[in-house]
C-alpha positions in Angstrom: 11.5 -26.5 5.6 9.8 -24.3 3.0 11.4 -21.1 1.9 9.6 -17.8 2.5 11.0 -16.1 -0.6 13.1 -17.2 -3.6 16.7 -16.4 -2.8 17.9 -16.7 -6.3 15.4 -14.0 -7.5 16.5 -11.6 -4.8 20.1 -12.2 -5.7 19.3 -11.4 -9.4 17.5 -8.2 -8.4 20.5 -7.1 -6.3 22.9 -7.9 -9.0 20.8 -6.1 -11.6 20.8 -2.8 -9.6 24.4 -2.9 -8.4 26.4 -5.3 -10.6 29.8 -4.2 -9.2 29.0 -5.0 -5.6 30.4 -8.2 -4.2 27.8 -9.7 -1.9 28.4 -12.3 0.8 26.4 -15.6 0.9 23.7 -14.5 3.3 23.3 -10.8 2.6 20.0 -11.5 0.8 18.6 -12.8 4.0 19.7 -9.8 6.0 18.3 -7.4 3.4 15.0 -9.3 3.3 14.7 -9.1 7.1 15.4 -5.3 7.0 12.8 -5.0 4.3 10.2 -6.8 6.5 11.1 -4.6 9.5 10.7 -1.5 7.3 7.2 -2.6 6.1 6.2 -3.4 9.7 7.2 0.0 10.9 5.5 1.7 8.0 2.3 -0.1 8.6 2.4 0.6 12.4 3.1 4.3 11.7 0.4 4.5 9.1 -2.1 3.0 11.5 -0.9 5.6 14.1 -1.4 8.4 11.6 -5.0 7.2 11.0 -5.7 7.1 14.7 -4.5 10.7 15.0 -7.0 11.9 12.4 -9.8 9.7 14.0 -10.1 7.5 10.9 -10.8 3.8 11.2 -9.4 3.1 7.8 -5.7 3.7 6.7 -5.7 5.8 3.5 -2.9 6.6 1.2 -2.4 10.0 2.8 -1.7 8.2 6.1 0.9 6.0 4.4 2.5 9.1 2.8 2.9 10.8 6.1 4.2 7.6 7.7 6.7 7.1 4.9 8.4 10.4 5.6 8.7 9.5 9.3 9.9 5.9 8.8 12.4 6.9 6.1 14.0 9.4 8.5 14.3 6.6 11.1 16.0 4.3 8.6 18.5 6.8 7.3 20.3 7.0 10.7 
């Protein structure tokens, strides 16, 4: 089975940002899945914003609007 992402690299990134946190063995997998869900929601919302303005292409302004909405959903 091939790995989708390098786990050791993610663990190094986590440790570099928060060196005092003690992380469990599989926390990098959970964070990666949440990251993918965030990106999926962001792309869906940006597409919806583009449809609302009758654009066929998603522009950076659509992503900016979508980012505000999605970040509010993920704070909860």
